[in-house]
N, C-alpha and C positions, 0 to 999 in steps of 0.2 A: 430570411435566412435559407442557405441552398438547400434542396434534399437529398438525398440519396438515389441513384439508380440502381434497380433490382436486374439482372440479368446482364446482356449485351451491351457494351459499351459506346457509342456509335458517334459519329461528327454532328449529330442533330442531338443526342440527348447530354452529353459532354462538350458544352460550348468552352471558347477558348477567349478569355478577356486579355483587354489590356490593363494595367496597373497592377500593385501591390499586392499580395495574396494575403490575406487578414484570416483569422480563426478567432470566434467571441469563446470558444471549449476552452475547458482547462485543457492544456499539455502537457503542464507539468507536474511530475511525477514524483516529490520530494522522497517519499519512505523507497520506494524502489531504487532507485538513483543513487540513496546514501545506503545502500548494501548489496549495491553493486551492478543495478541494471539488466537490460536485456542480453548484457553479455560476458555477466560475471555469473558470481553466485556457487551454486554447489550442482553436481550430475547427480543421477542417480539410475541404476537398472530396471527398477520396483516402482509402478505408479504409487504403493505407499513406502514410505519410509518415516524413519523415527526421529523425533524432535527432541526427546527428553528420556533417561530414564530416572523416576524419582524413588527417591529412598528417603527415612524420615528419622529421627532421633526419638528415643522417651523423653517425657519430661524432663528437666533438671532438677535435682535435688540431692540432699545430702546423705551421703549413705550411714547405715547404721546397723555396723556390721561388727559384733564380740569379739574378741580372742579365738574363746571358745567356736562362737559357730564360725568363723574364718576356716576352722581344721575340718570343716565340710563344706566342699565347692559347692553353690549355687546350682538350681537349673540351668540350663543354657539356654540365650535368647540370640536370636540373629535378627538382621537387618532384613528384611525383604523390599526385593524392588521391583519398580511396574515401568513399564514402556508408554509412553505417547505416543501417536503417529500423525500424521496428516498425508493429504495426498496431490498429486499434481493433477491439473484439470489440462482437456484439450481449449488450443485456442486456434482458430481455424479460421482464414480468410481466403477469398477468391476474387481476381479480378479478372475480367470475359472485356477484351478490345478489340473489333473489327479492323481491318488491313485497312478501311477509309479512313476512319479515327484515326489512327497513329498516320495514316498518310497528309489528312489536312490538318498539319500542327500549328502553320500560320492563317489558318482560314479563323478570322476573330470575328465572337459578335460585339453587341451592344455597341457606346460609345468608342469609336476609333480617332486619331487624329494622324495627319503627316508624320512617318517615322520611327512611330509609336511601334515596342515588340509585347507579344504577348507573354503573359503573366507565367507560364511556365514553357520550356522547349523541350519538355520532356514528357507525352501526356505517360508512359508505363512507369517511368520511375518517379512519376507525382501519386500517382495512384499507389505506389508500394510503398513510398514513403508516410503517404496518409495510414495506410492498415498496420504499419509499424508503430505508427504513435496511436491509432487504438486499439492496438494491441494492449501498448504499455498502461492506456488508461485503463483498461480491462483489466491489469492484472493488478494495479493502483489500487485501485475500487475492490476488487476483490479481498487484497491480502488485509486490507482494513475492515471491510465487510461481509467479507465473504461467512457464508453458513455452510457446516461441514454434511459431504455424504457422499460415504463411500460407493462406490458400484458393486451391486450384487450380481447383475448380467452385462452382457453387452449392451443393451438397451437401455440402461440408465448409466446416467452422465457421472465422472469425480466429481467432485468439486471442494475446492480448498479450504479451508479455514481461515477467516481473519483473524485479526488482533482482539476487536471489540466482543466477538463470541468468543473468542479464548478468555480475557482478562470479565465476562462476567460469571466463566465458571471458577475464578479466582477474584481477583482483588475489582472491585465493583462498586461504585453508590451510585444509587438513582435517586434523583437530585427534586423528584415532584413537583418539577415547573418553577423552583427557586432560580435567582440571578447565581452565577456564577461569584466566588465572594471568597473572600481570605481564608474560612471558616474550614470552606467543602475541601479547597486545597489542603490546609493543613490537617487535613482526616486523611485523607487520599495520601500523603505523603505518610502519615503515621502507619493506616493502614498496610502499604505496600512492605513499609519497616518489618513491622507485625508477619507478616506472610513469608519476610525470607528474602525479599527481594538482593539482587548483588550490586545494582547499582555502579555497573558499571559506564556504559556512554545511555546517559537518559536524553531524550527527549520527548517534547511534549508538540503532539500534533492537534490543530484545533479549526474550528471555520473562521472566516472573514469577521460574524461578529463576538464569536468567545474570543479571538486575540484581541479584537477593540476591547472586552470587558478586561482581560487579562492585563494589558496595558494599564487601565487605569487603575485596576486594584494596587501594584504595585510602585507605579509613578507617585498618585494622591495620597495614598494608604500607608505606604510603606518610607516613603520619603526616598524617591529615585532621585539620582542626584541629575541634574539639568545641566546639558553642552551649555558653556560657557560663552559660546558664540551670539554674539547678540543681534545674527542676522537670519538665526537658523530656529524653526519655532519646532514646538512637537515634541513626541516620547515617541519611543520605539525601544518596546521590550523583547530582545532578542535572549537573552539569559538571566537565569535565574538561580539563585544560592540558597538552597532549603539545609535545614537541619542533618538534613540527611547524604544529601547530591547537588551536584551542580549539573542545571538540565537546558540544554536548548530548548529554544521557542520557535517552532515552523508553522508556518500558515497553510494549511493542505487543504485542496478544493473540496476533496472525497472523503472527509468527515462531515457526519451530518450537523447540521449548524444547533444541534442543542447538544452536540457532547465533544468532551475533551476527553483525549487519550493520552496517554505517556509508557512509552515504548523503550525498553533497553536496546538499540537496536546495536549492541555488542554480539547479540545473540538471536539476529535476524540474517537469513540471507534467502534469496529467490533459490528454489532448485529444479532444475530442467532434467528430463527424461529425454534419452540420449535414443535417436531411431539411427538402426546402425546403419553404415556407409551413408548418411544424409547429413548428422549434426542435431542439433539441439532445436533451434530456431532458424525453418530455411525456406527457400521457395525451391519451386521445381513447374514444370511445366505440366500441363493436364493432357489429355487426350485431345488428339485436334480433327474437328467434325466438318470445320468449316475452314473459312477466311477470317480467321481470327484467332489471336495469341490468348490462352486461359492459361493463369498462372494461380496457382496454391500458395499460401503459406501458412505452416504447420509449426505448431512446436505443444509441447505438454509440461507447464509450469506449475507450482507449488511453492507454500511462503513452510522454512524452516522457523519456527518460532521459538523454538524454549522454550523451557518450563512456563507454563501457565504465572505461577507467581513471581515473574522478575518484570511485569507488566501490569498495569494498571488505566481504568478510566473512569468518568463521572458522565451520563447519561441524562435524557430528560430534564437539563437543562432550559431555562427562558429562555427561549431565542428569537430575535428581532422581529419577527412577524407577530410575536404576542404581543405587543406594548401598542 
């Protein structure tokens, strides 16, 4: 696996090769893509932004008010509202390419055969695209796994709250290393219904192992219909209908192996803080000190996740490395 270069990129530490480019790392960011991507979402001019304003109703009961009692109005009772908030976090990346490295575009290392072309034609463009995908990966990871931290001074970083931390405060089941099964899924659906979830656009995100477990549960235990084509084998569960909602099923590499997350994506959006005159996710040249191009990519991004009771999760499931 190739390493990362720290500092100045030169024609020696950034060799170019012939052949097709591949990366074994996860580049798909399904949650971010579903909710607007790096070019969509909402904007803010405050690093802290509201995610929900919550209020409750008293427990439903049958009134018992006599005619005599109704002649005197009861004491006033009013609902109190409570605001929940999240923060944007800084994403900052820098590339620094020497003029010599930019000049040696067609100098190739490794195995070369007559007529072959380099894997990429523009070093700066390749590095910027790489940084954009890195930011998208970091955003996806943060939106799922992020731990909330609100900065109290300039030396402390803002960190956006992810959905798993949010659900642990609201609707969450600890599986205690049990395998994913129909009973624990039904319990999560019930708990979410009881918590008041709206069920507008439900999506389950889960790791590769839990995705296979889910397919096995619904295909074998609940009689999933197999395709009538006799030349195709296997089952892939991509949608589930429950007693309370229909739900899409999405494999997500950034969900921990022992975890299942159910999110109402109708109430989720990335939030970008605008830098006046520059935008929300932008590149700019940094001060030049010699024969190199030094460029930074900068953005401030957080997760608008809505009310916590809209979502749910299971963690501590048996994972494939425990068998």
